[in-house]
N, C-alpha and C positions, 0 to 999 in steps of 0.2 A: 226205805231202801236207797235213798239218795246218798247216804254216807258211804255206800260201797260203789258209787258211780253207775248204778243201775236205776235210772229214773223212769218216768212214764214215757219219755221219748224213746229210750232204748227198747223198752218193752213193745211199744207201738211199731217200731221199725222191725223188730224181730218177728212180730206177728204178720206184718206186711210181707216180709220175705218168705215166710212159711206159706202164706196164702198164694203168693205168686208161684212158688215151687209146686204146690198142689193143684192149683187151678189153671196155670199157664198152659200145660200140655193139652187141656181140653179144647183150646181154640186153635191148635196147630193142625195143619193139613197133613197130607202124607209126607213122610220123610224121604229125602234123597241125600246121597253123599255130597259134601261141599266141594266146590271146584278146587283145583290144586293150588291156585295162587292165594287162596285164603290161608293155607298153611304157611306159605312164605311170609305173608303179612303178619301172621301171629308170631312167627319166629323173630322177625325184625322188631316187632313191638316188645317182645320179651327181652331181647338183647338190649334194646334202648332203655327199658326200665332197669335192667341189671346195671348198666353203666351209670345211669343217673343215680341209683341208690348207692353204688359203690363210691362215686365221687361226692355225694352229699354226706356220706358218713365220715369223711375225712376231716 
C-alpha cells in the first residue's frame, strides 16, 4: 500500500483519530456553552489563516 501513499503511519494515525473521537467523550464532564470571547478568538484565527493561505498561494 506504500505505492499509493497509504503506509503504516497513515493507517496508525487514522486509527488514533477514530479512537479519540469514540473514547474522548467518555472522559468529559457535563457540557456548558463556551464563553463569548472564544467565538471572537476563533473568528480572528480563521481570518488570519485565510489571509496567510491567500498570500502563500501567490
